[in-house]
PyMOL Python script that loads the backbone (N, CA, C, O; Angstrom):
from pymol import cmd

cmd.read_pdbstr("""\
ATOM      1  N   ILE A   1      40.508-140.636   8.886  1.00  0.00           N
ATOM      2  CA  ILE A   1      40.047-139.037   8.486  1.00  0.00           C
ATOM      3  C   ILE A   1      38.839-139.279   7.277  1.00  0.00           C
ATOM      4  O   ILE A   1      38.868-140.079   6.341  1.00  0.00           O
ATOM      5  N   ARG A   2      37.943-138.451   7.586  1.00  0.00           N
ATOM      6  CA  ARG A   2      37.135-138.281   6.410  1.00  0.00           C
ATOM      7  C   ARG A   2      37.850-137.201   5.431  1.00  0.00           C
ATOM      8  O   ARG A   2      38.515-136.193   5.672  1.00  0.00           O
ATOM      9  N   SER A   3      37.391-137.899   4.090  1.00  0.00           N
ATOM     10  CA  SER A   3      38.032-136.369   3.187  1.00  0.00           C
ATOM     11  C   SER A   3      37.074-135.761   2.603  1.00  0.00           C
ATOM     12  O   SER A   3      35.863-135.984   2.627  1.00  0.00           O
ATOM     13  N   THR A   4      37.659-134.999   2.089  1.00  0.00           N
ATOM     14  CA  THR A   4      36.176-133.593   1.658  1.00  0.00           C
ATOM     15  C   THR A   4      36.868-133.981   0.007  1.00  0.00           C
ATOM     16  O   THR A   4      37.161-133.012  -0.694  1.00  0.00           O
ATOM     17  N   CYS A   5      37.046-135.058  -0.418  1.00  0.00           N
ATOM     18  CA  CYS A   5      37.625-135.404  -1.747  1.00  0.00           C
ATOM     19  C   CYS A   5      36.614-135.629  -2.499  1.00  0.00           C
ATOM     20  O   CYS A   5      36.345-134.908  -3.460  1.00  0.00           O
ATOM     21  N   VAL A   6      35.812-136.827  -2.101  1.00  0.00           N
ATOM     22  CA  VAL A   6      34.884-137.635  -2.888  1.00  0.00           C
ATOM     23  C   VAL A   6      33.406-137.450  -2.041  1.00  0.00           C
ATOM     24  O   VAL A   6      33.196-137.097  -0.881  1.00  0.00           O
ATOM     25  N   LEU A   7      32.558-137.814  -3.050  1.00  0.00           N
ATOM     26  CA  LEU A   7      30.655-138.110  -2.200  1.00  0.00           C
ATOM     27  C   LEU A   7      30.705-139.137  -2.974  1.00  0.00           C
ATOM     28  O   LEU A   7      31.017-139.046  -4.161  1.00  0.00           O
ATOM     29  N   ILE A   8      30.441-140.092  -2.468  1.00  0.00           N
ATOM     30  CA  ILE A   8      29.556-141.634  -2.403  1.00  0.00           C
ATOM     31  C   ILE A   8      28.287-141.141  -2.622  1.00  0.00           C
ATOM     32  O   ILE A   8      27.940-140.054  -2.161  1.00  0.00           O
ATOM     33  N   SER A   9      27.457-141.946  -3.383  1.00  0.00           N
ATOM     34  CA  SER A   9      26.173-141.519  -3.878  1.00  0.00           C
ATOM     35  C   SER A   9      25.471-143.064  -2.623  1.00  0.00           C
ATOM     36  O   SER A   9      25.641-144.175  -2.120  1.00  0.00           O
ATOM     37  N   GLU A  10      24.537-141.688  -2.816  1.00  0.00           N
ATOM     38  CA  GLU A  10      23.540-142.426  -1.264  1.00  0.00           C
ATOM     39  C   GLU A  10      22.603-143.390  -2.220  1.00  0.00           C
ATOM     40  O   GLU A  10      21.590-143.950  -1.802  1.00  0.00           O
ATOM     41  N   ASP A  11      22.949-143.463  -3.159  1.00  0.00           N
ATOM     42  CA  ASP A  11      21.594-144.746  -3.762  1.00  0.00           C
ATOM     43  C   ASP A  11      22.421-146.174  -3.849  1.00  0.00           C
ATOM     44  O   ASP A  11      21.963-147.273  -3.536  1.00  0.00           O
ATOM     45  N   ASP A  12      23.510-145.945  -4.258  1.00  0.00           N
ATOM     46  CA  ASP A  12      24.310-147.336  -4.722  1.00  0.00           C
ATOM     47  C   ASP A  12      25.107-147.601  -3.472  1.00  0.00           C
ATOM     48  O   ASP A  12      25.377-148.737  -3.082  1.00  0.00           O
ATOM     49  N   GLN A  13      25.472-146.481  -2.860  1.00  0.00           N
ATOM     50  CA  GLN A  13      26.792-146.638  -2.121  1.00  0.00           C
ATOM     51  C   GLN A  13      28.192-147.454  -2.817  1.00  0.00           C
ATOM     52  O   GLN A  13      28.987-148.247  -2.314  1.00  0.00           O
ATOM     53  N   ARG A  14      28.062-146.729  -4.525  1.00  0.00           N
ATOM     54  CA  ARG A  14      29.360-147.204  -5.006  1.00  0.00           C
ATOM     55  C   ARG A  14      30.014-146.087  -5.717  1.00  0.00           C
ATOM     56  O   ARG A  14      31.196-145.749  -5.645  1.00  0.00           O
ATOM     57  N   THR A  15      28.826-145.438  -6.589  1.00  0.00           N
ATOM     58  CA  THR A  15      29.370-144.450  -7.165  1.00  0.00           C
ATOM     59  C   THR A  15      29.873-143.033  -6.584  1.00  0.00           C
ATOM     60  O   THR A  15      29.402-142.212  -5.797  1.00  0.00           O
ATOM     61  N   LEU A  16      31.083-143.139  -7.366  1.00  0.00           N
ATOM     62  CA  LEU A  16      32.097-141.797  -6.264  1.00  0.00           C
ATOM     63  C   LEU A  16      31.917-140.618  -7.481  1.00  0.00           C
ATOM     64  O   LEU A  16      31.890-140.817  -8.696  1.00  0.00           O
ATOM     65  N   GLN A  17      31.802-139.294  -6.735  1.00  0.00           N
ATOM     66  CA  GLN A  17      32.098-138.133  -7.705  1.00  0.00           C
ATOM     67  C   GLN A  17      32.603-136.771  -6.911  1.00  0.00           C
ATOM     68  O   GLN A  17      32.115-136.088  -6.011  1.00  0.00           O
ATOM     69  N   ALA A  18      34.125-136.700  -7.882  1.00  0.00           N
ATOM     70  CA  ALA A  18      34.575-135.929  -6.752  1.00  0.00           C
ATOM     71  C   ALA A  18      34.125-134.385  -6.485  1.00  0.00           C
ATOM     72  O   ALA A  18      33.433-133.713  -7.250  1.00  0.00           O
ATOM     73  N   THR A  19      34.660-133.974  -5.252  1.00  0.00           N
ATOM     74  CA  THR A  19      34.350-132.383  -4.821  1.00  0.00           C
ATOM     75  C   THR A  19      35.329-131.669  -5.701  1.00  0.00           C
ATOM     76  O   THR A  19      36.142-132.039  -6.548  1.00  0.00           O
ATOM     77  N   VAL A  20      34.902-130.323  -5.117  1.00  0.00           N
ATOM     78  CA  VAL A  20      35.831-129.225  -5.614  1.00  0.00           C
ATOM     79  C   VAL A  20      37.162-129.684  -5.115  1.00  0.00           C
ATOM     80  O   VAL A  20      38.075-129.586  -5.935  1.00  0.00           O
ATOM     81  N   HIS A  21      37.480-130.200  -3.853  1.00  0.00           N
ATOM     82  CA  HIS A  21      38.468-130.116  -2.750  1.00  0.00           C
ATOM     83  C   HIS A  21      39.031-131.476  -3.582  1.00  0.00           C
ATOM     84  O   HIS A  21      40.257-131.575  -3.649  1.00  0.00           O
ATOM     85  N   GLY A  22      38.177-132.583  -4.250  1.00  0.00           N
ATOM     86  CA  GLY A  22      39.034-133.441  -4.834  1.00  0.00           C
ATOM     87  C   GLY A  22      39.663-132.689  -5.934  1.00  0.00           C
ATOM     88  O   GLY A  22      40.894-132.692  -5.930  1.00  0.00           O
ATOM     89  N   ARG A  23      39.066-132.048  -6.873  1.00  0.00           N
ATOM     90  CA  ARG A  23      39.480-131.828  -8.296  1.00  0.00           C
ATOM     91  C   ARG A  23      40.749-130.794  -7.914  1.00  0.00           C
ATOM     92  O   ARG A  23      41.795-130.734  -8.561  1.00  0.00           O
ATOM     93  N   ILE A  24      40.412-129.948  -6.654  1.00  0.00           N
ATOM     94  CA  ILE A  24      42.233-129.108  -6.459  1.00  0.00           C
ATOM     95  C   ILE A  24      43.425-130.183  -6.202  1.00  0.00           C
ATOM     96  O   ILE A  24      44.489-130.328  -6.804  1.00  0.00           O
ATOM     97  N   ALA A  25      43.120-130.572  -5.591  1.00  0.00           N
ATOM     98  CA  ALA A  25      43.865-132.056  -4.925  1.00  0.00           C
ATOM     99  C   ALA A  25      44.341-132.858  -5.928  1.00  0.00           C
ATOM    100  O   ALA A  25      45.568-132.945  -5.982  1.00  0.00           O
ATOM    101  N   SER A  26      43.636-133.529  -6.821  1.00  0.00           N
ATOM    102  CA  SER A  26      44.010-133.973  -8.127  1.00  0.00           C
ATOM    103  C   SER A  26      45.217-133.062  -9.125  1.00  0.00           C
ATOM    104  O   SER A  26      46.314-133.448  -9.528  1.00  0.00           O
ATOM    105  N   HIS A  27      44.606-131.890  -9.300  1.00  0.00           N
ATOM    106  CA  HIS A  27      44.981-130.876 -10.420  1.00  0.00           C
ATOM    107  C   HIS A  27      46.437-130.473  -9.733  1.00  0.00           C
ATOM    108  O   HIS A  27      47.431-130.514 -10.458  1.00  0.00           O
ATOM    109  N   TYR A  28      46.585-130.052  -8.223  1.00  0.00           N
ATOM    110  CA  TYR A  28      48.081-130.065  -7.582  1.00  0.00           C
ATOM    111  C   TYR A  28      48.721-130.903  -6.992  1.00  0.00           C
ATOM    112  O   TYR A  28      49.750-130.538  -6.423  1.00  0.00           O
ATOM    113  N   TYR A  29      48.232-132.578  -6.929  1.00  0.00           N
ATOM    114  CA  TYR A  29      49.166-133.353  -6.306  1.00  0.00           C
ATOM    115  C   TYR A  29      48.703-133.384  -4.881  1.00  0.00           C
ATOM    116  O   TYR A  29      49.244-134.224  -4.162  1.00  0.00           O
ATOM    117  N   ILE A  30      48.042-132.821  -4.501  1.00  0.00           N
ATOM    118  CA  ILE A  30      48.070-132.635  -3.128  1.00  0.00           C
ATOM    119  C   ILE A  30      47.503-133.791  -2.590  1.00  0.00           C
ATOM    120  O   ILE A  30      46.670-134.411  -3.251  1.00  0.00           O
ATOM    121  N   SER A  31      47.892-134.221  -1.316  1.00  0.00           N
ATOM    122  CA  SER A  31      47.439-134.818  -0.534  1.00  0.00           C
ATOM    123  C   SER A  31      45.881-134.873   0.160  1.00  0.00           C
ATOM    124  O   SER A  31      45.372-133.859   0.636  1.00  0.00           O
ATOM    125  N   TYR A  32      45.340-135.915   0.155  1.00  0.00           N
ATOM    126  CA  TYR A  32      43.842-135.388   1.034  1.00  0.00           C
ATOM    127  C   TYR A  32      43.685-135.105   2.034  1.00  0.00           C
ATOM    128  O   TYR A  32      42.629-134.690   2.512  1.00  0.00           O
ATOM    129  N   LYS A  33      45.164-135.339   2.824  1.00  0.00           N
ATOM    130  CA  LYS A  33      45.151-134.944   4.230  1.00  0.00           C
ATOM    131  C   LYS A  33      45.449-133.692   4.443  1.00  0.00           C
ATOM    132  O   LYS A  33      45.038-133.234   5.509  1.00  0.00           O
ATOM    133  N   THR A  34      46.304-132.682   3.443  1.00  0.00           N
ATOM    134  CA  THR A  34      46.237-131.367   2.883  1.00  0.00           C
ATOM    135  C   THR A  34      44.894-130.978   2.668  1.00  0.00           C
ATOM    136  O   THR A  34      44.103-130.457   3.454  1.00  0.00           O
ATOM    137  N   ILE A  35      44.801-131.202   1.869  1.00  0.00           N
ATOM    138  CA  ILE A  35      43.289-130.449   1.645  1.00  0.00           C
ATOM    139  C   ILE A  35      42.753-130.231   2.572  1.00  0.00           C
ATOM    140  O   ILE A  35      42.706-129.156   3.168  1.00  0.00           O
ATOM    141  N   ASN A  36      41.927-131.894   3.024  1.00  0.00           N
ATOM    142  CA  ASN A  36      41.049-131.081   4.377  1.00  0.00           C
ATOM    143  C   ASN A  36      41.458-130.700   5.067  1.00  0.00           C
ATOM    144  O   ASN A  36      40.613-130.384   5.904  1.00  0.00           O
ATOM    145  N   MET A  37      43.095-130.279   5.562  1.00  0.00           N
ATOM    146  CA  MET A  37      43.193-129.622   6.654  1.00  0.00           C
ATOM    147  C   MET A  37      43.244-128.461   6.106  1.00  0.00           C
ATOM    148  O   MET A  37      43.073-127.664   7.028  1.00  0.00           O
ATOM    149  N   PHE A  38      43.390-127.858   5.067  1.00  0.00           N
ATOM    150  CA  PHE A  38      43.307-126.542   4.890  1.00  0.00           C
ATOM    151  C   PHE A  38      41.368-126.419   3.984  1.00  0.00           C
ATOM    152  O   PHE A  38      41.065-125.554   3.162  1.00  0.00           O
ATOM    153  N   ALA A  39      40.652-127.265   4.369  1.00  0.00           N
ATOM    154  CA  ALA A  39      39.410-126.712   4.392  1.00  0.00           C
ATOM    155  C   ALA A  39      38.905-126.864   5.925  1.00  0.00           C
ATOM    156  O   ALA A  39      37.854-126.487   6.443  1.00  0.00           O
ATOM    157  N   GLN A  40      39.540-127.255   6.236  1.00  0.00           N
ATOM    158  CA  GLN A  40      39.002-127.178   7.945  1.00  0.00           C
ATOM    159  C   GLN A  40      39.256-125.530   8.336  1.00  0.00           C
ATOM    160  O   GLN A  40      38.398-124.716   8.677  1.00  0.00           O
ATOM    161  N   ARG A  41      40.717-125.321   8.169  1.00  0.00           N
ATOM    162  CA  ARG A  41      41.720-124.494   8.752  1.00  0.00           C
ATOM    163  C   ARG A  41      41.924-122.538   8.042  1.00  0.00           C
ATOM    164  O   ARG A  41      42.589-121.595   8.470  1.00  0.00           O
ATOM    165  N   VAL A  42      41.022-122.671   6.885  1.00  0.00           N
ATOM    166  CA  VAL A  42      41.416-121.430   5.545  1.00  0.00           C
ATOM    167  C   VAL A  42      39.707-120.893   5.984  1.00  0.00           C
ATOM    168  O   VAL A  42      38.718-121.437   5.493  1.00  0.00           O
ATOM    169  N   THR A  43      39.650-119.995   6.765  1.00  0.00           N
ATOM    170  CA  THR A  43      38.331-119.270   6.242  1.00  0.00           C
ATOM    171  C   THR A  43      38.079-117.781   5.731  1.00  0.00           C
ATOM    172  O   THR A  43      39.121-117.301   5.286  1.00  0.00           O
ATOM    173  N   SER A  44      37.093-116.999   5.674  1.00  0.00           N
ATOM    174  CA  SER A  44      37.487-115.931   4.405  1.00  0.00           C
ATOM    175  C   SER A  44      37.898-115.007   5.985  1.00  0.00           C
ATOM    176  O   SER A  44      37.484-113.854   6.099  1.00  0.00           O
ATOM    177  N   ASN A  45      38.687-115.622   7.062  1.00  0.00           N
ATOM    178  CA  ASN A  45      39.248-114.271   8.290  1.00  0.00           C
ATOM    179  C   ASN A  45      40.368-114.442   8.198  1.00  0.00           C
ATOM    180  O   ASN A  45      41.152-113.683   8.766  1.00  0.00           O
ATOM    181  N   THR A  46      40.876-115.710   7.301  1.00  0.00           N
ATOM    182  CA  THR A  46      42.578-116.101   7.513  1.00  0.00           C
ATOM    183  C   THR A  46      43.623-114.779   7.172  1.00  0.00           C
ATOM    184  O   THR A  46      43.633-114.104   6.142  1.00  0.00           O
ATOM    185  N   ASN A  47      44.408-114.653   8.261  1.00  0.00           N
ATOM    186  CA  ASN A  47      45.264-113.378   7.471  1.00  0.00           C
ATOM    187  C   ASN A  47      46.127-114.394   6.977  1.00  0.00           C
ATOM    188  O   ASN A  47      45.923-115.607   6.930  1.00  0.00           O
ATOM    189  N   ILE A  48      47.535-113.463   6.461  1.00  0.00           N
ATOM    190  CA  ILE A  48      48.731-113.572   5.750  1.00  0.00           C
ATOM    191  C   ILE A  48      49.408-114.648   6.773  1.00  0.00           C
ATOM    192  O   ILE A  48      49.582-115.759   6.274  1.00  0.00           O
ATOM    193  N   ALA A  49      49.806-114.489   8.093  1.00  0.00           N
ATOM    194  CA  ALA A  49      50.674-115.170   8.639  1.00  0.00           C
ATOM    195  C   ALA A  49      49.900-116.493   9.081  1.00  0.00           C
ATOM    196  O   ALA A  49      50.516-117.558   9.043  1.00  0.00           O
ATOM    197  N   ASP A  50      48.693-116.463   9.461  1.00  0.00           N
ATOM    198  CA  ASP A  50      48.151-117.566   9.424  1.00  0.00           C
ATOM    199  C   ASP A  50      47.672-118.422   8.351  1.00  0.00           C
ATOM    200  O   ASP A  50      46.844-119.268   8.687  1.00  0.00           O
ATOM    201  N   LEU A  51      47.941-118.387   7.402  1.00  0.00           N
ATOM    202  CA  LEU A  51      47.864-118.981   5.822  1.00  0.00           C
ATOM    203  C   LEU A  51      49.364-119.369   5.893  1.00  0.00           C
ATOM    204  O   LEU A  51      49.759-120.423   5.396  1.00  0.00           O
ATOM    205  N   ILE A  52      50.010-118.688   6.383  1.00  0.00           N
ATOM    206  CA  ILE A  52      51.528-119.165   6.052  1.00  0.00           C
ATOM    207  C   ILE A  52      51.811-120.396   7.062  1.00  0.00           C
ATOM    208  O   ILE A  52      52.350-121.495   6.931  1.00  0.00           O
ATOM    209  N   ASP A  53      51.386-119.915   7.800  1.00  0.00           N
ATOM    210  CA  ASP A  53      51.368-121.417   9.124  1.00  0.00           C
ATOM    211  C   ASP A  53      50.371-122.204   8.528  1.00  0.00           C
ATOM    212  O   ASP A  53      50.835-123.343   8.591  1.00  0.00           O
ATOM    213  N   ILE A  54      49.226-122.266   7.962  1.00  0.00           N
ATOM    214  CA  ILE A  54      48.650-123.608   7.401  1.00  0.00           C
ATOM    215  C   ILE A  54      49.108-124.299   6.573  1.00  0.00           C
ATOM    216  O   ILE A  54      48.876-125.506   6.634  1.00  0.00           O
ATOM    217  N   ILE A  55      50.202-123.573   5.139  1.00  0.00           N
ATOM    218  CA  ILE A  55      50.833-123.699   4.429  1.00  0.00           C
ATOM    219  C   ILE A  55      51.976-124.813   4.482  1.00  0.00           C
ATOM    220  O   ILE A  55      52.282-125.814   3.835  1.00  0.00           O
ATOM    221  N   SER A  56      52.491-124.046   5.698  1.00  0.00           N
ATOM    222  CA  SER A  56      53.528-124.911   6.124  1.00  0.00           C
ATOM    223  C   SER A  56      53.629-126.153   7.163  1.00  0.00           C
ATOM    224  O   SER A  56      54.576-126.752   7.673  1.00  0.00           O
ATOM    225  N   SER A  57      52.132-126.272   7.248  1.00  0.00           N
ATOM    226  CA  SER A  57      51.344-127.317   8.090  1.00  0.00           C
ATOM    227  C   SER A  57      51.500-128.653   6.849  1.00  0.00           C
ATOM    228  O   SER A  57      51.455-129.875   6.991  1.00  0.00           O
ATOM    229  N   ALA A  58      51.646-128.016   5.950  1.00  0.00           N
ATOM    230  CA  ALA A  58      51.113-129.386   5.256  1.00  0.00           C
ATOM    231  C   ALA A  58      51.627-130.698   4.479  1.00  0.00           C
ATOM    232  O   ALA A  58      52.628-130.882   3.786  1.00  0.00           O
ATOM    233  N   HIS A  59      50.844-131.317   4.756  1.00  0.00           N
ATOM    234  CA  HIS A  59      51.695-133.014   4.642  1.00  0.00           C
ATOM    235  C   HIS A  59      52.471-133.212   3.879  1.00  0.00           C
ATOM    236  O   HIS A  59      53.326-134.049   4.169  1.00  0.00           O
ATOM    237  N   GLU A  60      52.527-132.612   2.696  1.00  0.00           N
ATOM    238  CA  GLU A  60      53.624-132.582   1.489  1.00  0.00           C
ATOM    239  C   GLU A  60      55.059-131.994   2.511  1.00  0.00           C
ATOM    240  O   GLU A  60      56.193-132.213   2.086  1.00  0.00           O
ATOM    241  N   TYR A  61      54.927-131.507   3.391  1.00  0.00           N
ATOM    242  CA  TYR A  61      56.539-130.633   3.598  1.00  0.00           C
ATOM    243  C   TYR A  61      56.998-131.565   4.699  1.00  0.00           C
ATOM    244  O   TYR A  61      58.205-131.598   4.939  1.00  0.00           O
ATOM    245  N   ALA A  62      55.989-132.492   5.545  1.00  0.00           N
ATOM    246  CA  ALA A  62      56.865-133.404   6.339  1.00  0.00           C
ATOM    247  C   ALA A  62      57.640-134.155   5.710  1.00  0.00           C
ATOM    248  O   ALA A  62      58.510-134.581   6.469  1.00  0.00           O
ATOM    249  N   GLU A  63      57.757-134.576   4.538  1.00  0.00           N
ATOM    250  CA  GLU A  63      58.741-135.420   3.913  1.00  0.00           C
ATOM    251  C   GLU A  63      60.110-134.561   3.409  1.00  0.00           C
ATOM    252  O   GLU A  63      61.165-135.095   3.068  1.00  0.00           O
ATOM    253  N   MET A  64      59.852-133.134   3.441  1.00  0.00           N
ATOM    254  CA  MET A  64      61.311-132.754   3.135  1.00  0.00           C
ATOM    255  C   MET A  64      61.930-132.266   3.791  1.00  0.00           C
ATOM    256  O   MET A  64      61.706-131.408   4.646  1.00  0.00           O
ATOM    257  N   PRO A  65      63.351-133.066   3.272  1.00  0.00           N
ATOM    258  CA  PRO A  65      64.468-132.285   4.482  1.00  0.00           C
ATOM    259  C   PRO A  65      64.946-131.034   4.911  1.00  0.00           C
ATOM    260  O   PRO A  65      65.278-130.462   3.873  1.00  0.00           O
ATOM    261  N   VAL A  66      65.127-130.423   5.699  1.00  0.00           N
ATOM    262  CA  VAL A  66      65.271-128.929   6.079  1.00  0.00           C
ATOM    263  C   VAL A  66      66.663-128.793   6.264  1.00  0.00           C
ATOM    264  O   VAL A  66      67.182-129.469   7.152  1.00  0.00           O
ATOM    265  N   LYS A  67      67.590-127.787   5.351  1.00  0.00           N
ATOM    266  CA  LYS A  67      69.274-127.650   5.675  1.00  0.00           C
ATOM    267  C   LYS A  67      68.694-126.154   6.888  1.00  0.00           C
ATOM    268  O   LYS A  67      67.471-126.147   7.031  1.00  0.00           O
ATOM    269  N   PHE A  68      69.386-125.115   7.607  1.00  0.00           N
ATOM    270  CA  PHE A  68      69.692-124.518   8.429  1.00  0.00           C
ATOM    271  C   PHE A  68      70.669-124.137   8.453  1.00  0.00           C
ATOM    272  O   PHE A  68      71.555-124.823   8.961  1.00  0.00           O
ATOM    273  N   LEU A  69      70.978-122.744   7.860  1.00  0.00           N
ATOM    274  CA  LEU A  69      72.283-122.618   8.018  1.00  0.00           C
ATOM    275  C   LEU A  69      72.602-121.414   8.936  1.00  0.00           C
ATOM    276  O   LEU A  69      71.963-120.363   8.977  1.00  0.00           O
ATOM    277  N   LEU A  70      73.515-121.684   9.546  1.00  0.00           N
ATOM    278  CA  LEU A  70      73.992-120.756  10.595  1.00  0.00           C
ATOM    279  C   LEU A  70      74.929-119.676  10.459  1.00  0.00           C
ATOM    280  O   LEU A  70      76.073-120.059  10.215  1.00  0.00           O
ATOM    281  N   ARG A  71      74.792-118.617  10.536  1.00  0.00           N
ATOM    282  CA  ARG A  71      75.737-116.984  10.501  1.00  0.00           C
ATOM    283  C   ARG A  71      76.181-116.802  11.719  1.00  0.00           C
ATOM    284  O   ARG A  71      75.561-116.726  12.780  1.00  0.00           O
ATOM    285  N   ASP A  72      77.813-116.707  11.385  1.00  0.00           N
ATOM    286  CA  ASP A  72      78.307-116.184  12.576  1.00  0.00           C
ATOM    287  C   ASP A  72      78.525-114.853  11.903  1.00  0.00           C
ATOM    288  O   ASP A  72      78.876-114.484  10.783  1.00  0.00           O
ATOM    289  N   LYS A  73      77.954-113.918  13.761  1.00  0.00           N
ATOM    290  CA  LYS A  73      77.931-112.542  14.104  1.00  0.00           C
ATOM    291  C   LYS A  73      78.827-111.855  14.047  1.00  0.00           C
ATOM    292  O   LYS A  73      78.718-110.671  14.365  1.00  0.00           O
TER     293      LYS A  73
END
""", "prot")
cmd.dss("prot")
cmd.show_as("cartoon", "prot")
cmd.util.cbc("prot")
cmd.orient("prot")
């Protein structure tokens, strides 16, 4: 996966510079996979339902156990 978190200098191919996405991911402890997915899927036309879907698709949620409560009717 090509990350949108860092830029590699074209001059020496060794110098790294954090992008805006990289700084956001670092500040909020977000995986590079998640920030890359956000960068691809969030647009100015994204509505609330789509935003909830995008956020719930975050890599970090894959590791969280989910419990369902069943209610008797």
